[in-house]
C-alpha positions as a Markdown table, in Angstrom:
| # | Residue | x | y | z |
|---|---|---|---|---|
| 1 | Met | -22.5 | -65.9 | 48.9 |
| 2 | Ala | -19.5 | -67.6 | 47.3 |
| 3 | Thr | -16.8 | -65.5 | 45.7 |
| 4 | Lys | -14.1 | -66.7 | 43.4 |
| 5 | Pro | -10.7 | -66.7 | 45.1 |
| 6 | Asn | -8.8 | -65.3 | 42.0 |
| 7 | Ala | -11.4 | -62.7 | 41.0 |
| 8 | Lys | -10.5 | -59.1 | 41.4 |
| 9 | Pro | -13.0 | -56.5 | 42.2 |
| 10 | Val | -14.1 | -54.4 | 39.1 |
| 11 | Asp | -12.7 | -51.2 | 40.6 |
| 12 | Glu | -9.3 | -52.7 | 40.9 |
| 13 | Glu | -9.2 | -53.8 | 37.3 |
| 14 | Glu | -10.2 | -50.4 | 36.0 |
| 15 | Ser | -7.6 | -48.6 | 38.2 |
| 16 | Ala | -4.9 | -51.0 | 37.0 |
| 17 | Glu | -5.8 | -50.2 | 33.4 |
| 18 | Ala | -5.9 | -46.5 | 34.1 |
| 19 | Lys | -2.4 | -46.7 | 35.7 |
| 20 | Glu | -1.0 | -48.4 | 32.7 |
| 21 | Ala | -2.6 | -45.9 | 30.2 |
| 22 | Ala | -1.6 | -42.9 | 32.3 |
| 23 | Pro | 2.1 | -43.1 | 31.5 |
| 24 | Lys | 1.4 | -43.6 | 27.8 |
| 25 | Lys | -0.9 | -40.5 | 27.8 |
| 26 | Ala | 1.6 | -38.5 | 29.8 |
| 27 | Ser | 4.4 | -39.4 | 27.5 |
| 28 | Leu | 2.5 | -38.6 | 24.4 |
| 29 | Leu | 1.3 | -35.3 | 25.8 |
| 30 | Gly | 4.9 | -34.6 | 27.1 |
| 31 | Arg | 6.3 | -35.2 | 23.6 |
| 32 | Ile | 3.7 | -32.9 | 21.9 |
| 33 | Leu | 4.4 | -30.2 | 24.5 |
| 34 | Gly | 8.0 | -30.8 | 24.2 |
| 35 | Leu | 8.0 | -29.7 | 20.6 |
| 36 | Phe | 7.2 | -26.2 | 21.7 |
| 37 | Asn | 10.3 | -26.2 | 24.0 |
| 38 | Pro | 13.3 | -25.0 | 21.9 |
| 39 | Leu | 15.7 | -27.2 | 23.8 |
| 40 | Ala | 13.6 | -30.4 | 23.3 |
| 41 | Phe | 13.6 | -29.7 | 19.5 |
| 42 | Phe | 17.4 | -30.3 | 19.4 |
| 43 | Arg | 17.0 | -33.7 | 21.1 |
| 44 | Leu | 14.7 | -35.0 | 18.4 |
| 45 | Pro | 16.1 | -37.3 | 15.8 |
| 46 | Leu | 16.9 | -35.7 | 12.4 |
| 47 | Met | 13.8 | -37.0 | 10.6 |
| 48 | Gln | 11.5 | -35.6 | 13.3 |
| 49 | Lys | 13.3 | -32.3 | 13.1 |
| 50 | Leu | 12.8 | -32.1 | 9.4 |
| 51 | Ile | 9.1 | -32.9 | 9.8 |
| 52 | Val | 8.6 | -30.2 | 12.4 |
| 53 | Ala | 10.6 | -27.6 | 10.5 |
| 54 | Gly | 8.6 | -28.4 | 7.3 |
| 55 | Gly | 5.3 | -28.1 | 9.1 |
| 56 | Leu | 6.3 | -24.7 | 10.5 |
| 57 | Leu | 7.3 | -23.5 | 7.1 |
| 58 | Val | 4.0 | -24.6 | 5.5 |
| 59 | Val | 2.0 | -22.9 | 8.3 |
| 60 | Leu | 4.1 | -19.7 | 8.2 |
| 61 | Gly | 4.2 | -19.6 | 4.4 |
| 62 | Gly | 0.5 | -20.2 | 4.1 |
| 63 | Gly | -0.3 | -17.4 | 6.6 |
| 64 | Gly | 2.1 | -15.0 | 4.8 |
| 65 | Ala | 0.7 | -15.8 | 1.4 |
| 66 | Ala | -2.9 | -15.3 | 2.7 |
| 67 | Tyr | -1.9 | -12.0 | 4.2 |
| 68 | Tyr | -0.3 | -10.8 | 1.0 |
| 69 | Phe | -3.0 | -12.0 | -1.4 |
| 70 | Leu | -5.9 | -10.8 | 0.7 |
| 71 | Gly | -4.5 | -7.3 | 1.0 |
| 72 | Gly | -3.1 | -7.2 | 4.5 |
| 73 | Ala | -4.8 | -6.5 | 7.7 |
| 74 | Pro | -8.5 | -5.4 | 7.8 |
| 75 | Gly | -8.7 | -1.7 | 7.2 |
| 76 | Glu | -5.5 | -1.6 | 5.1 |
| 77 | Glu | -5.5 | -1.1 | 1.4 |
| 78 | Pro | -2.8 | -1.3 | -1.2 |
| 79 | Ala | -1.2 | 2.1 | -1.7 |
| 80 | Glu | -2.1 | 2.6 | -5.3 |
| 81 | Ala | -5.8 | 1.5 | -4.8 |
| 82 | Ala | -6.0 | 3.8 | -1.8 |
| 83 | Ala | -4.6 | 6.8 | -3.8 |
| 84 | Thr | -7.0 | 6.2 | -6.6 |
| 85 | Glu | -10.0 | 5.8 | -4.3 |
| 86 | Ala | -9.1 | 8.9 | -2.4 |
| 87 | Ala | -8.9 | 10.8 | -5.7 |
| 88 | His | -12.3 | 9.7 | -6.8 |
| 89 | Ser | -14.0 | 10.0 | -3.4 |
| 90 | Ala | -12.7 | 13.5 | -2.6 |
| 91 | Pro | -15.4 | 16.1 | -2.5 |
| 92 | Pro | -15.4 | 18.3 | -5.6 |
| 93 | Ser | -13.5 | 21.5 | -5.0 |
| 94 | Glu | -15.5 | 23.5 | -7.5 |
| 95 | Leu | -16.5 | 27.0 | -6.7 |
| 96 | Pro | -19.9 | 28.4 | -7.7 |
| 97 | Pro | -19.6 | 29.7 | -11.2 |
| 98 | Glu | -20.0 | 33.3 | -10.1 |
| 99 | His | -16.9 | 33.2 | -7.8 |
| 100 | Ala | -14.6 | 31.0 | -9.9 |
| 101 | Ala | -11.9 | 32.6 | -12.1 |
| 102 | Phe | -9.6 | 30.9 | -14.6 |
| 103 | Phe | -6.2 | 32.0 | -15.8 |
| 104 | Asp | -4.7 | 30.4 | -18.9 |
| 105 | Val | -0.9 | 29.7 | -18.6 |
| 106 | Pro | 0.9 | 30.1 | -21.9 |
| 107 | Asp | 1.6 | 26.8 | -23.6 |
| 108 | Ile | 4.8 | 25.1 | -22.4 |
| 109 | Val | 6.9 | 22.9 | -24.7 |
| 110 | Val | 9.9 | 21.0 | -23.1 |
| 111 | Asn | 12.1 | 18.2 | -23.9 |
| 112 | Ile | 11.8 | 15.3 | -21.5 |
| 113 | Gln | 13.9 | 12.1 | -20.8 |
| 114 | Ser | 13.1 | 8.9 | -22.6 |
| 115 | Thr | 14.3 | 5.4 | -21.8 |
| 116 | Asp | 16.2 | 4.9 | -25.1 |
| 117 | Ser | 17.7 | 8.4 | -25.3 |
| 118 | Thr | 15.6 | 9.4 | -28.3 |
| 119 | Pro | 14.3 | 12.9 | -28.2 |
| 120 | Ala | 10.9 | 13.3 | -26.6 |
| 121 | Tyr | 8.9 | 16.5 | -26.2 |
| 122 | Leu | 6.0 | 17.4 | -24.0 |
| 123 | Lys | 3.5 | 20.1 | -24.9 |
| 124 | Leu | 1.4 | 21.2 | -21.9 |
| 125 | Ala | -1.5 | 23.7 | -21.8 |
| 126 | Val | -3.0 | 24.4 | -18.4 |
| 127 | Ser | -5.5 | 26.7 | -16.8 |
| 128 | Leu | -5.4 | 27.8 | -13.1 |
| 129 | Glu | -8.6 | 27.8 | -11.1 |
| 130 | Leu | -8.6 | 30.8 | -8.8 |
| 131 | Asp | -11.0 | 32.0 | -6.0 |
| 132 | Ser | -11.9 | 35.4 | -7.6 |
| 133 | Val | -11.4 | 37.8 | -10.4 |
| 134 | Glu | -9.1 | 39.8 | -8.1 |
| 135 | Ala | -6.9 | 36.8 | -7.7 |
| 136 | Lys | -6.6 | 36.6 | -11.5 |
| 137 | Ala | -5.3 | 40.2 | -11.6 |
| 138 | Ala | -2.9 | 39.4 | -8.7 |
| 139 | Ile | -1.4 | 36.3 | -10.4 |
| 140 | Glu | -0.7 | 37.9 | -13.8 |
| 141 | Pro | 2.5 | 39.8 | -12.6 |
| 142 | Val | 4.1 | 36.6 | -11.2 |
| 143 | Met | 3.3 | 34.5 | -14.3 |
| 144 | Pro | 7.0 | 34.4 | -15.4 |
| 145 | Arg | 7.9 | 32.8 | -12.1 |
| 146 | Val | 5.1 | 30.3 | -12.5 |
| 147 | Val | 6.3 | 29.3 | -16.0 |
| 148 | Asp | 9.8 | 28.9 | -14.7 |
| 149 | Gln | 8.7 | 26.6 | -11.9 |
| 150 | Phe | 6.7 | 24.5 | -14.4 |
| 151 | Gln | 9.6 | 24.2 | -16.9 |
| 152 | Thr | 12.2 | 23.2 | -14.3 |
| 153 | Tyr | 9.9 | 20.5 | -13.0 |
| 154 | Leu | 8.8 | 19.2 | -16.4 |
| 155 | Arg | 12.4 | 18.9 | -17.8 |
| 156 | Glu | 13.2 | 16.4 | -15.1 |
| 157 | Leu | 10.3 | 14.1 | -16.0 |
| 158 | Arg | 10.6 | 10.9 | -17.9 |
| 159 | Val | 8.0 | 9.6 | -20.4 |
| 160 | Asp | 7.1 | 6.8 | -17.9 |
| 161 | Asp | 6.4 | 9.3 | -15.2 |
| 162 | Ile | 3.3 | 10.7 | -17.0 |
| 163 | Arg | 1.8 | 7.5 | -18.3 |
| 164 | Gly | -1.6 | 6.4 | -17.0 |
| 165 | Ser | -4.1 | 8.2 | -14.8 |
| 166 | Met | -1.8 | 8.0 | -11.7 |
| 167 | Gly | 1.0 | 9.7 | -13.7 |
| 168 | Val | -1.4 | 12.5 | -14.7 |
| 169 | Met | -2.7 | 12.9 | -11.1 |
| 170 | Arg | 0.9 | 13.2 | -9.8 |
| 171 | Leu | 1.7 | 15.7 | -12.5 |
| 172 | Lys | -1.3 | 17.8 | -11.5 |
| 173 | Glu | -0.4 | 17.7 | -7.8 |
| 174 | Glu | 3.2 | 18.7 | -8.4 |
| 175 | Leu | 2.1 | 21.6 | -10.7 |
| 176 | Leu | -0.4 | 22.8 | -8.1 |
| 177 | Arg | 2.2 | 22.7 | -5.3 |
| 178 | Arg | 4.7 | 24.6 | -7.5 |
| 179 | Val | 2.3 | 27.2 | -8.6 |
| 180 | Asn | 1.2 | 27.9 | -5.0 |
| 181 | Leu | 4.8 | 28.4 | -4.1 |
| 182 | Ala | 5.4 | 30.8 | -7.0 |
| 183 | Ala | 2.2 | 32.8 | -6.7 |
| 184 | Ser | 2.1 | 33.1 | -2.9 |
| 185 | Pro | 0.2 | 34.7 | -1.2 |
| 186 | Thr | -2.5 | 34.3 | -4.0 |
| 187 | Pro | -4.0 | 30.8 | -3.6 |
| 188 | Val | -4.5 | 28.6 | -6.6 |
| 189 | Arg | -7.3 | 26.1 | -6.1 |
| 190 | Asp | -6.5 | 23.7 | -8.9 |
| 191 | Val | -4.5 | 23.1 | -12.1 |
| 192 | Leu | -6.6 | 22.1 | -15.0 |
| 193 | Leu | -5.1 | 20.3 | -18.0 |
| 194 | Lys | -6.3 | 21.6 | -21.3 |
| 195 | Glu | -3.8 | 19.8 | -23.5 |
| 196 | Met | -1.0 | 17.3 | -22.9 |
| 197 | Ile | 0.9 | 15.8 | -25.8 |
| 198 | Val | 4.0 | 13.7 | -25.7 |
| 199 | Gln | 5.9 | 13.3 | -29.0 |
């Protein structure tokens, strides 16, 4: 069997090509991995630095925008939506009609702060929901203290504070907190708005 004197075996040809391609692959991989090395970043030419920095800004900015617009991490909700949902999903605190008692607070008219310093007035009529008729008798002697607590709080309000359903919910929560402080130890279950007029 005759062989050509200049012919190389096939294995030697493939290994020679692999040896030539290996430094190219290694240098390309080294350059890619080198981008993640903070020191290698400073050795890059200015144009490559700008490209890398721009790419990072796009990736981080896109991730931040997606986080912001999609409402944060799973399980988180925006604060106002969470408060509204909590207010609507809370179980009703109504007592059976035979146990509930209601006490009407005298109407309160106070001047409140407006943005353009024009006089503004708030007329408020509320009813207190109590546990029993006995609680109704116990709260009557402390009613001047309750009215005082309401007036001092209401005079600090601005017109913008009581706009919308969230403003009304905050108003009711504050009134309930203050009436429970003033009427202690008699518990008040809820403050019910009968009338609220801003002029």
